[in-house]
N, C-alpha and C positions, 0 to 999 in steps of 0.2 A: 578717241578710239579705245573701246574695250579691248584689254588683251591681258594675257597671263604674263606677270612680271618676274616672278620667282617661285621656284618649287623647293620645298625643304623635305628631305627624306631622312627618316632615322630608322635603323635596324630592319630594313626591308630587304629580304634576300641577302645578297652580297654586299649591298651598300650598309656601312655602319652609320656614318653621319655625313650628309652632304647638301651642299646648297646649289642648286641649278640655276644659274643666272639665264633669264629668257629676254630677249629684246623684241622690239617690233619687227615686222617683216618675216625673214628666213632664217630660222636656226636650225643648223645642223647638230645631231647628236652621234658621236662615233665612238668606236672601241673596239678591242678584239673581241673575238667570239667569247661568251663566257663573262666578259668583264661587268655586265649587269646593264647594258643600254636599255634592255627591255623593262627594267625596274622603273624607269622614267615613266614609260607607258603604264605599268602597273599602279605607280602612284596617282596618276590623272585618273585611273579607272577607279580607284578608292575615292577620290575626290568626286568623281561623277555618281557616287552611291552605289556602285556595283558591288555585288556579293563576292566575297572570297573566303579563304579557310585560314587555318593556322599555320599552313605550310609556307607561306609568304614571309612569315616572321623570321629574321635572321636566327640561324643556328645558336643555340646558348642563350638567347633572349626571350623573355616572356611578353614583351611589348614592342610594338611598332607604331610609328606615327608618321603622317604625312600632312604637309601645310601647303598651300597656294594661295598666293598674293594676286589678286587682279585689280588692274586698274578699269574702274567700271563707269560707264556713261549710260548705261541701259536702265531706264526708268523702271521697266517691269521687273527686272532682276532685283533692283533696290528695293521695290516694294514687295517682292517674296521675302527678302531678308527681313525688312523692318516689321512685316506682319508676323514673323517668328520671334520677333523680340531682339533681333540683332541690329547692327548699326554698322556704317562706314566710316572710315577714319581718313580726311582728306581725299575721298574718290577711291580710297582702297579698300577691298572686300577681302577678308581672310576666311578661306574655308579650310577645314581641317577634319582629319579623320585618325581616330586612334584605335589600335587593334590591342587585343590581349589574348593570350592562348588558353583556352579553357582546359579542365582535367581530361575532357574527352578529345582534345586536339583540335576542336573546332574554334574559330576565331570569334571572339565577341567585340564589338565595336561601337564607338561614340562618335557622332559627329558635331561639328560646329560650324556656324555661319555668323559672321559679324560678331564674334565673341559670345553667341548664344547656343546653348545646346538644341539640337534639332535632329528629327528623325532623318535616316538616310534617304528617305523619299524626297525630302526637301532638295538635297544635293543633285538628285535625279532631275528636278524640275529646273534648278539652276543650270545644270549641265545642257540641257536641252537649249539654253539660250546662250551659253558661254563657249562650249568646247565639243568638236566631233573628233573620235578617235577612228581611225581608219588603219585596222592591222590584218594580219593574214586571215584571221577569223572573219573579219568584213569582206575581205575579197572572196573567201569561201561562200559567204551570204549571197553574194551577188549571184551565185548559181541558184538561187531560189527564186521562185516566182513571186513570191511575197517581197523579196528585196527590189526585185526589177519593178514592180508595180510601185513601190515607194518610191524609187528614184525618178520615175516619171511623174508621179503626182507633185513631187518636191520642184522638178522642173516647171510644173505648170504653175505653182505659186500659190498666192492668196485666194485669186479667182476660184481656182479649183478647189481649196480648202473651204470657202464660203458655200459654194455649191454641194460640196460633199457633206457638210453639216446639215444642210436643208434635206439632202436626200436620206441622210441617216435618221433624221426625224421622221420623216414620212414612212420610211422602211421599218422603223421600231413601231409606230403606229399601226402599220398593216400587220405585222408580225402579232403584235399584242391582240388585234382583233381577231386574226385568225385562230390564234391559239385559244382564245377565249371562247369562241364559238366551236371549236373542236372539243374543248373541255365540256362544254355543255352537251354536245351531241354524244361524247363518249360516256358521261356519266348520266345519261339519260334515265336509265332504269333506278339507278341509285338515287337520283334527284326526285324521281317521281315516288319512290317509296318513301323517302324522307318527307315529301309533301303529304303523302296519305297518313303518315304517322303524326305528323304536326296538326294536321286538320282533325283527325280523330281526337287528340288530346285536347285541343282547343274546344270542339264541340262538346266534350264531356265537361270541361271546366264550366263553359257557358250554361250547359244544361242543369248541372248540379250547383254552379254559383257558390262555392265555398268562400267563406270570407277568413280574412287573416285572423288567427286566434279564435276560429270557431270550435275547433275540437276541444280546446281547453275549457271554454265557456259552456260548452254542451256536457262534458264530464262534471263539471261543477254542479250545473242544473240537476243532472241525473243523481247525483250523490245527494243532494237537497231534497229531491222528490222521494228517493228511497228511504230516506231516514226522516220524511215529514212529520210523523207522530212524535218521535223522541225530540225533534228540534221544535215542535210546537209547544211542548212541555216545557222545555228548557227556557224557551222565549218569554213564555207566560210567566214563568218565576221569575225571569230576569226584569220584565216589565213590573210586577209586584214590587220587586226590590227597588225600583227606580220611582215608581209611582202607584201606591196601593190605593184601592176603593174603601178599604176598611180604616179602622183606627190604628192599625200597626204602623209604626215609624217607617218612613221610605226616605231614600237618598234624596229625591228631589225636595219634599218638604223639609227633610233636616238641613240642605245647602240653603234653602230660601230663609229658613229661620236663622241661620249662621249669618248669612249676608245681612238680615236686617238688624241682627245685634250689632254687628260690627259697624253697620253704616251709622247706628246711633253713637256708637263709641269714638268715630272718627271725629266727632263735634269737639270732644276733650281732648283727642291725641291725633294729631294729624298724620303722625308716624304709621298709623294703620291704614292709610289710603292705599298702599300697595296690596295689603291683605284683602281689603275691599275688593279691588279690582280683580284679584283671583278668584274670590268667591263669586263675584258677578259673572265671571267668564265660566266657573264651574256649574253655576246654576244654569246658563245657557246650553252649555255642553250636554249636561244631565237631560235637559229638555229635548234637545235634538236627538241624543241617544234613545230617548223614550218613544219619540215619533218614529225614528227608523226602525225600532223593534215592532211597532204596531203595524207598520207598512210591511214588514216581512212575515209577520203573522197573517196579515190579509192575503200575501202572495201566496202563502202556505194553503190557506182556505179556498183561493180562487186562481190556481196557476195558469200562466197564459197557455202553456202545451203541457199535455199530459206525459206521464212517464213513458208510455208506448211510443208517443210522437217523438220524443227526445232520442230514444233509443233507436228507432227507425232511422232517423237523420245521422245518428252516430255510425249506423251501420252502413248506410249509404256512402259517407264520406270515407269509412274505411275501405271499403270495397274499390272506391276510386282511387285510393292511395296505392292499394295492391296493384290495380290495373296500370297506373302511372310507373310504378317501380321506384319511386322516391317520395319523401315526405310532400305533403300537400303545400306546405310553405315555399318549399323550393321551386315547385311547379308553378305556384301563383308568382313568385318573383321572376322566373323565367318567360312567363307568357307573353309580355309585350314583345321581347326579343323574337320570339317565337312567332309570332304574328307577322313581324316585318320579314324574318326569313320566309314565311309561308307567301306572302306577297312577291317576294323575289322568286322563288321557285315557280310560282302560278304564271310568272311572266316571261318564262322561258321562250316561248314562241315569239313574243314581242321583242324580247333581248336578242334572239338570233337574227330576227329580221333587221334590228338596229345595227348588230354586228356586220351582218352582210353588206349592207349600205356602207358603213364604215370601213370595212374590208375593200371593197370595190373603189371607193373614192381614194383611200390612201394607196392602192396598187396603181391606180391610174396617175396619181401624182408622182409616186415614187419611179415609175417606169418613164414618164416625161422627164425626171430629173436625171434618171441614169442614162437616157438618149443625150441628154446635154453634156454629161460628164464624158461620155464616149466621144462625142464631136470634139470636146476641148482636149481630150486626151490624145485623139488622132491628129489634130494640129499640132500639138505639142510635140508628138513623137516625130513628126517629119523635120521640125525645127531642131528637134534635140539630136535626131540622126545627122543631119548637116553640121551642127556645131561640133559634135563628137568626132565626126569623120574629119574634119579639119584639124582636130587635135591628134587623131590618130596617125595622120600622115605625118606630122611633126615628131611623133613618137616611134619613129622608124618603123611604122606599119602602113607604108604608102598606099598599098593596094587594098588595105583591109576596109570593110564596110560594115557598120554596125545596123542592123535593121530591127526597128522596135513594131512589133505587130500587136495590134489591137484589135481583137475579135470579140464580138457580142456572143454571149451564151443566152440560152432560154431561161436561166434563173437568176433572181436578184439576189446578190449577197451583200455583204456589209459595206462593200465599196461600189455597188453597181451591177453591172451585168457584163463586165468586160473581163476577157482573159487576155493578160499581157505578157509578152514573151520578148527577150532581147535574144537576137540571133546576130552570128557572125560570119560573114562572107570573107574569108582570108586573101581572096584574090579574084581578080575579074573572071566571070564564068563560073565560080564556084556556087554551088546551091548554098544559101545561108543555113547554118545550124546553130541550134540552141547553144548560147555561151557555155552553159555548163557541160556540154558535151564536145564542143569544137574550140574551147580556149584553154590554152596551157596557163599555168600559174602566172608565168611572166606577163601573158596577154592579158590576164585578168586584172592584173596590177596597172597596166598602162590604160585599160579601158576605165578603170575606177577613177584614176588620175585624170583621164579625158574628161569623164563626166563632171568632176569636180571643178576643173578648169572652165569647163564650158558653163557650168551653172554659176560660178562667180564672176567670170569675166564677161558673159553675155548677160542679155536682158530676159533670160528664161526664168529666173526666180527672182522674186522682189527682194529676199532677205536670207543670209546664210548666217551661220554662227560666225563669230569674230575670231575664234581660234580653231585651227584645223591641225590634227595631229596623224602623220603618216609613219606606220611601223613597217619597215622593210618593204615599202612600195616598189622599190627597185629589185625584188626579188626575181631572180631568173633572167635578168637583163644586164647587158654591158655594151662597152664600147660605144657607138654613136647613139644608141637608144639611151643610154645611162645619160649622155650629154643632154639629150633632148628632155628626159625627165627632169634633170637638174634645171634646165632653163624654164620648163613648164612650171615647176613649182615656185621658181623665182617669179614668174609672171603671176601666179595665185597669190604670192605674198604681197603683191601691189594692192590687193583687195582686202585681205585678211591677214593675220598672223598666221604663220606656218612653222610647225615643228616637225622635223623629219629624223627618225632613227634610220640610218643608213649604213651600210658597209661599202660604199663605192665612193671613191674620191672625185669621180666625175659628177657625182650629185652634190657632194659636200662644198666643192669649190663653189658653186653659185651661192651658197648661203652668206648672208650678212654678219651672222654670229655663229661661232663654232664652238661646240662643247664637247669635252673629252672625258670618257669614262675609263679609268685605268684600274686595272687589278692589281693589287700589291699583297706580300705576305712576310711575315716576320718569321717563318719557319713553324709556327704554330697555329696562327689565325690569318685567315684570308680576307680581305677587306679591299672594296673599290672606293675609289676617290673621282670626284666630279670636279672639273675646272674649266674655265673657259680658256681657249687658246686664241693666241693672235701672233702675227708676226711670224718670226722663226719657228715658234713652237707649233703653229698652224701648219706651217711649211713641212716640218717633221712628221706631223700626224698625217697628213696627205701623202707624203712619201711612203711612210709605213702601210697606208692603205693600198698604195699602188703596188709596192714590191715586198713589203714586209720588213724592210730596213730603210734607215735614213742616209742612204749612201749618196755620194755626190749625184751620181746619175739619176738616183731616185728623187733627190731634192730639185735637181733640175728640171725634171719631168714635172715636178709638183708645182714649181714656180712657173711654169709655162702652162699648165692646166689653169691655174689660178689666173693668171693674165687672159688666157684665151675665154674664161668665164665671164670675166669682168668685160671683156671687149664683146662678148656676144650678148650678154645680159644688158 
């Protein structure tokens, strides 16, 4: 069985250094007001990954740390730890949280799981599987509609969870289709203007058909045509220098002569082979250069386009560039994506029709699933009312009746179209009133405990967390009601580990294990110690809780209370 075995607390609140032993079943944590009992709950909150501030660090200290040792047989919890790089040691999982006080007073924290540094979010994931803490804040949350709905859904268990997941998928698809269609309709004018702009740009690009690098090429051609006479003379002189028609020496002739002379010389000196190879290459390159110059001269004599044609094309492309408002190269590069965007915008009518069909389909599916959720919740509500009613009768609220109202609304929300309210009828004939208005703090405590016992002991929920912590669940009650709370907690502990912070001896007497938090001082420093109490020490603690002293009368009363609890349990 998965359970919390030990809790270590250092420099947290009034606790300097304490080890809290926690056994299976029911453990009671007691102590005088201000001794630091709630620091145990605070330590568990830290191990659950909850946020905190530097105020929880013990005065005079800069750091605090908590560590919990769990005995774990939950494969999913083990997988979470191992995926984060941690490990278990003989089935023991160690979770830790270290706090340090920052310059601004805020707390900085580091978390560990199975020896690996992990984000606090992983502790929260693990906590959902390992421990639930019910404190005064949780009782107040029961006043909210969200908490009441969550309690009912928890009672419905896995079947509702699977149905709710399916509903949320369809609901998300419905809202996505609806929002997408609304976006298209809302942005109609802007999208039409964008389409017109893209279309005009693409049509101009198609009409002028500019080519990549064309402007640079045209500039070079224009420059050549503008200076054609000078170029012609320079090229003619260059050609004559390479290959002359008269008797003047030219480069091609001289290179050929040198090649032939060296060719003959290589028969006597093979070392000249490299020089010969270079001369052969030079002769060929000079011949190619001469041919290129001849072609260039021919192009100057018979150009493909006149200078006027080239200048007109350049003017057209410059005007297009001005109209586009950006370089042609940029526009050409963006054209394929612009064409795709235009197809999308031109398809708005078709897309709206598709989205309308999708919206209708998903709405129908989500509504059908919401109806099934309502039916399952209504069935669960009746069964939960009956189970909680039986518990309330045992908790000294014999005439009280919990009513769980499941009403359908006209709108679909994240969890369906149900409005869930818990109402309390304190006695027969009384009109049920919302628990947030009609229940006192003590009654809320008992309603919460009744819910937990009903969920854990019955078949309403398939799975619950293995460890439940109750902080002052007995607030505002006493006498027979306190005894019944203790007995109910003991019954709950038959199904899971139960840890209770209590100030009532009637509750603590039912515990299998008893831990005392005791405050002490040396005149300068106040610190609390935590220790397990048994035998006479436990009797003395119960006596103190009953009357404030360990007098013979109080001890006798404590002994009687403990015996009665064992007999009733």
